[in-house]
NUKEMAR-796010 format. One record per residue (C-alpha): x, y, z; residue in one letter. Coordinates in nm, 4 decimals, decimal comma. Last residue first. Example, Ala and Ser with C-alpha at 12.3 -4.5 7.8 and 13.67 -1.06 7.14 Angstrom:
REM residues 2
- 1,3670/-0,1060/0,7140/s .
- 1,2300/-0,4500/0,7800/a .
REM end
This chain:
REM residues 145
- 9,6733/9,0708/12,0873/e .
- 9,7974/9,4271/12,1086/l .
- 10,1668/9,4318/12,1849/l .
- 10,3392/9,6944/12,3971/k .
- 10,3050/9,5020/12,7268/e .
- 10,4832/9,2085/12,5634/k .
- 10,7995/9,4075/12,4946/p .
- 10,8645/9,4095/12,1213/l .
- 11,0917/9,1474/11,9658/t .
- 10,9140/8,8130/11,9335/e .
- 10,5702/8,9574/11,8624/r .
- 10,7106/9,2191/11,6245/l .
- 10,9229/8,9641/11,4394/v .
- 10,6337/8,7204/11,4033/r .
- 10,3946/8,9942/11,2897/l .
- 10,6397/9,1103/11,0233/w .
- 10,6863/8,7548/10,8961/n .
- 10,3120/8,6951/10,8898/g .
- 10,2369/9,0001/10,6810/g .
- 10,2113/8,9209/10,3114/l .
- 10,5351/8,7211/10,3056/i .
- 10,4261/8,4852/10,5832/a .
- 10,0817/8,4317/10,4300/a .
- 10,2422/8,3591/10,0916/v .
- 10,4846/8,1144/10,2544/d .
- 10,2003/7,9300/10,4288/a .
- 9,9932/7,9152/10,1087/d .
- 10,2932/7,7671/9,9293/s .
- 10,5016/7,9656/9,6798/y .
- 10,5179/7,8171/9,3312/g .
- 10,5459/8,1288/9,1132/r .
- 10,1675/8,1231/9,0587/d .
- 10,1335/8,1287/9,4378/a .
- 10,3444/8,4456/9,4490/l .
- 10,1200/8,6122/9,1886/a .
- 9,8129/8,4916/9,3803/p .
- 9,9413/8,6637/9,6949/g .
- 10,0533/8,9867/9,5248/i .
- 9,6994/9,0720/9,4177/l .
- 9,6001/9,1334/9,7824/r .
- 9,8219/9,4432/9,7690/l .
- 9,5455/9,5996/9,5592/d .
- 9,3584/9,7207/9,8678/a .
- 9,6576/9,9423/9,9528/v .
- 9,5747/10,1438/9,6441/t .
- 9,6849/10,1601/9,2798/d .
- 9,8716/9,8333/9,2364/l .
- 9,7567/9,7039/8,8985/g .
- 10,0685/9,8171/8,7152/a .
- 10,3585/9,8605/8,9557/p .
- 10,3798/10,1722/9,1743/a .
- 10,5141/10,5112/9,0619/s .
- 10,1787/10,6466/8,9387/e .
- 10,0296/10,5383/9,2714/a .
- 10,2267/10,8155/9,4383/g .
- 10,5414/10,7986/9,6488/f .
- 10,6334/10,7575/10,0172/g .
- 10,2775/10,8514/10,1096/g .
- 10,1310/10,5607/10,3057/d .
- 10,1702/10,3258/10,0092/f .
- 10,5341/10,2832/10,1140/d .
- 10,4933/9,9099/10,0376/s .
- 10,7428/9,7585/10,2764/g .
- 10,6275/9,4045/10,2043/l .
- 10,7706/9,0940/10,3621/g .
- 11,0842/8,8852/10,3434/v .
- 11,2879/8,6827/10,5923/h .
- 11,0927/8,3620/10,6483/r .
- 11,0459/8,2790/10,2787/a .
- 11,3348/8,0305/10,2653/d .
- 11,6993/7,9889/10,1651/g .
- 11,7855/8,3506/10,2377/a .
- 11,9465/8,4117/9,8970/v .
- 11,6603/8,2372/9,7166/q .
- 11,3980/8,4078/9,9322/c .
- 11,5511/8,7506/9,8661/i .
- 11,5526/8,6850/9,4933/h .
- 11,1944/8,5593/9,5089/d .
- 11,0674/8,8773/9,6715/v .
- 11,2360/9,0905/9,4047/a .
- 11,1080/8,8633/9,1260/a .
- 10,7570/8,8685/9,2760/v .
- 10,7515/9,2487/9,2634/v .
- 10,8810/9,2462/8,9046/d .
- 10,6169/8,9900/8,8060/d .
- 10,3558/9,2171/8,9644/l .
- 10,4326/9,4577/8,6826/t .
- 10,6597/9,7475/8,5872/v .
- 10,6311/9,9067/8,2405/a .
- 10,2617/9,9659/8,3140/t .
- 10,3627/10,2542/8,5415/k .
- 10,4355/10,4574/8,2304/p .
- 10,7812/10,6153/8,2207/d .
- 10,8234/10,9772/8,3383/h .
- 10,9559/10,8642/8,6787/k .
- 11,2228/10,6415/8,5255/r .
- 11,2309/10,2621/8,4914/w .
- 11,5508/10,0971/8,3601/d .
- 11,6643/9,9474/8,6903/a .
- 11,3265/9,7865/8,7552/r .
- 11,1930/9,7188/9,1071/l .
- 11,3517/10,0069/9,2998/f .
- 11,2464/10,2631/9,0369/r .
- 10,8978/10,1094/9,0352/n .
- 10,8408/10,1717/9,4048/y .
- 10,6801/9,8666/9,5657/l .
- 10,9429/9,8436/9,8382/v .
- 11,0256/9,4901/9,9521/v .
- 11,0340/9,4754/10,3319/g .
- 11,3324/9,2739/10,4536/i .
- 11,2929/9,0688/10,7720/v .
- 11,5426/8,9760/11,0411/g .
- 11,6651/8,6487/11,1878/d .
- 12,0116/8,7956/11,2663/r .
- 12,1772/8,5475/11,0262/e .
- 11,9075/8,6446/10,7725/v .
- 12,0218/9,0081/10,7969/l .
- 12,3779/8,8993/10,7278/r .
- 12,2663/8,6956/10,4250/r .
- 12,0716/8,9932/10,2875/i .
- 12,3747/9,2181/10,3371/m .
- 12,5885/8,9674/10,1459/e .
- 12,3305/8,9565/9,8668/d .
- 12,3606/9,3338/9,8421/s .
- 12,0747/9,5422/9,9772/l .
- 11,9346/9,8418/9,7870/q .
- 11,9724/10,2043/9,8974/r .
- 12,3238/10,2255/9,7506/p .
- 12,2078/10,1332/9,4020/g .
- 12,1870/9,8459/9,1583/p .
- 11,8432/9,7051/9,0754/v .
- 11,8114/9,3262/9,0585/r .
- 12,1330/9,2284/9,2397/a .
- 12,0768/9,5248/9,4731/r .
- 11,7849/9,3398/9,6304/p .
- 11,5072/9,5654/9,7622/n .
- 11,4740/9,7663/10,0816/s .
- 11,1998/9,9336/10,2863/h .
- 11,1740/9,7809/10,6346/s .
- 11,5284/9,6493/10,6594/a .
- 11,5077/9,4606/10,9876/i .
- 11,7782/9,3683/11,2373/v .
- 11,7469/9,1382/11,5373/r .
- 11,9853/9,1549/11,8253/g .
- 12,3576/9,1321/11,8708/s .
REM end
């Protein structure tokens, strides 16, 4: 019982590997009302990308495709967010083209909107889903309002 999150995981259907989540795992996480944080590491966004490849080989379209896959399996945008790893998990050279610093994460919103996501869904994906889960899960005295 209880909520489950996968803070740094991408769909295995797009990039095979044991660290990625199968569609069945995504469905199970949705059943527990959790959130999946899409990792912005090129190797987890494109199966054919290798560390020596140029970062331009992976784009915002690949990020949106990973988010969209999770949304399609989940049935809505309530269960996906970003797990960027921009805090040192890897360098900017291993992030999609155009995403060089945390400030560039704002570019994901328009890319999602271009794919047909509503303003409310974009806001949820860019942080609202994480905030909802934290507010509903953490003890109230631990939350800063």
